[in-house]
C-alpha atoms as one frame of an Amber mdcrd trajectory, in Angstrom:
protein
 -17.161 169.759  29.861 -17.199 173.061  31.750 -17.128 172.422  35.458 -16.965
 174.902  38.268 -15.658 174.654  41.795 -19.293 174.664  42.969 -20.092 171.603
  40.823 -17.018 169.706  41.948 -17.525 170.592  45.623 -21.080 169.287  45.515
 -20.249 166.180  43.503 -16.966 164.955  44.977 -16.658 166.540  48.415 -20.393
 166.531  49.161 -20.113 170.039  50.559 -21.356 173.469  49.719 -18.701 175.685
  48.107 -18.842 178.243  50.916 -17.866 175.482  53.388 -14.580 174.736  51.595
 -11.227 175.648  53.041  -8.780 177.649  50.972  -6.730 174.482  50.460  -9.748
 172.523  49.167 -10.702 175.359  46.826  -7.143 175.421  45.484  -7.253 171.653
  44.900 -10.573 171.866  43.055  -9.300 174.785  40.965  -6.198 172.797  40.006
  -8.461 169.892  39.066 -10.490 172.145  36.777  -7.349 173.650  35.240  -5.696
 170.190  35.038  -2.547 171.459  36.772  -0.350 169.876  39.420  -0.309 171.009
  43.033   2.880 169.339  44.202   5.758 171.573  45.185   9.119 171.193  46.881
   8.469 172.015  50.532  12.218 171.956  51.274  12.833 174.908  48.971   9.945
 176.888  50.441  11.117 176.307  54.004  14.779 176.982  53.174  13.848 180.254
  51.462  12.253 181.627  54.637  15.001 180.548  57.069  17.133 183.206  58.682
  20.806 182.857  59.547  19.841 182.184  63.172  17.463 179.411  62.061  20.157
 177.731  60.001  22.671 178.095  62.844  20.244 176.608  65.389  19.538 173.704
  63.039  23.255 173.077  62.583  23.891 173.165  66.349  20.956 170.809  66.963
  22.168 168.491  64.203  25.691 168.393  65.669  24.583 168.320  69.322  22.247
 165.413  68.660  24.781 163.236  66.904  26.770 160.254  68.147  29.997 161.892
  67.080  29.290 164.844  69.390  28.368 162.559  72.286  31.468 160.392  71.860
  33.729 163.423  71.447  32.224 165.018  74.544  32.674 161.800  76.564  36.296
 161.671  75.405  36.740 165.328  76.454  35.282 164.564  79.902  37.597 161.571
  80.330  40.641 163.623  79.318  39.592 166.503  81.597  38.967 164.351  84.673
  41.972 162.044  84.184  44.204 165.039  83.500  43.060 166.715  86.682  43.354
 163.520  88.739  46.903 162.998  87.455  47.733 166.635  88.097  45.971 166.506
  91.477  49.189 165.376  93.076  50.850 168.402  91.492  49.206 171.604  90.374
  45.668 170.730  89.121  43.952 173.495  87.160  40.483 172.197  88.220  40.842
 170.214  91.460  38.265 167.658  92.588  35.174 168.018  92.569  35.841 169.714
  89.191  33.950 172.958  89.809  35.132 174.545  86.553  34.062 171.454  84.570
  30.615 171.660  86.197  30.414 175.326  85.197  31.381 174.504  81.591  28.843
 171.661  81.410  26.110 173.875  82.862  26.837 176.613  80.315  26.831 174.159
  77.428  23.508 172.710  78.609  22.054 176.188  79.213  22.911 177.293  75.687
  22.295 174.033  73.863  18.822 173.301  75.276  17.066 176.459  73.961  18.799
 176.142  70.593  17.616 172.543  70.261  14.109 173.593  71.320  14.113 176.292
  68.622  15.138 173.694  66.041  12.406 171.343  67.301   9.802 174.111  67.058
  10.834 174.797  63.473  10.731 171.074  62.718   7.232 170.905  64.181   6.146
 173.793  61.962   7.755 172.097  58.984   5.896 168.875  59.839   2.632 170.842
  59.859   3.452 172.258  56.430   4.336 168.759  55.176   1.091 167.335  56.577
  -0.976 170.090  54.936   0.799 169.498  51.630   0.299 165.737  51.931  -3.401
 166.320  52.581  -3.589 168.579  49.540  -1.875 166.029  47.293  -3.989 163.153
  48.671  -7.200 165.131  48.189  -6.221 165.911  44.603  -5.420 162.225  44.000
  -8.784 161.155  45.431 -10.619 163.692  43.272  -8.735 162.584  40.171  -9.539
 158.936  40.956 -13.220 159.820  41.405 -13.134 161.683  38.088 -11.578 158.654
  36.398 -14.252 156.403  37.917 -16.893 158.760  36.600 -15.368 158.719  33.126
 -15.106 154.920  33.174 -18.735 154.652  34.298 -19.823 157.000  31.487 -17.747
 155.030  28.974 -19.152 151.712  30.194 -22.678 153.114  30.113 -22.253 154.366
  26.539 -20.793 150.985  25.516 -23.745 149.170  27.095 -26.169 151.493  25.284
 -24.265 150.874  22.032 -24.343 147.084  22.572 -28.058 147.244  23.381 -28.732
 149.162  20.160 -26.570 146.691  18.220 -28.474 143.757  19.756 -31.778 145.357
  18.778 -30.483 145.901  15.234 -29.179 142.323  15.039 -32.498 141.035  16.395
 -34.297 142.874  13.606 -31.894 141.392  11.027 -32.451 137.900  12.451 -36.213
 138.503  12.396 -36.105 139.552   8.730 -33.942 136.535   7.875 -36.376 134.305
   9.747 -39.322 135.873   7.871 -37.572 135.313   4.509 -36.804 131.719   5.421
 -40.417 131.246   6.479 -41.622 132.706   3.150 -39.209 130.531   1.162 -40.217
 127.387   2.973 -43.944 128.246   2.487 -43.485 128.672  -1.234
């Protein structure tokens, strides 16, 4: 059963082979070769990450966690209460906490672009995941269609075989009937 990408594209995708994307051609080729197309996207993405990418992901992971938020709230409470208590004495950042505002602004100024970089990489990763999911789903659909085709061929050959057997049995019954007719006539 030698099939080509052209045959499969026409039969299962109802498209001309020159209208196939590279992904669809790869799926059809893997169907012909009876190979898998699944792969670990995490390894592929991790292989291409730079140190800066990993650092940005780590900062985004920490900066977007409840532990960071609670720790930062605790830091703000300690800072403000410490300065209010020391206000009567020698406060290192007197009200309205100008130095604290500067620190918060710097943290926000640095954290926001890093988180955006991590989000952009996550978006790209989601695109890769979606393309891979499409590839796997397309392969599954093609394999299911191939199985349906095989089942239809098997059922058709069984029906043909049963029809031939019925014809043969009908001939046997006819001969038996003719013999019985001859025996009863004699």
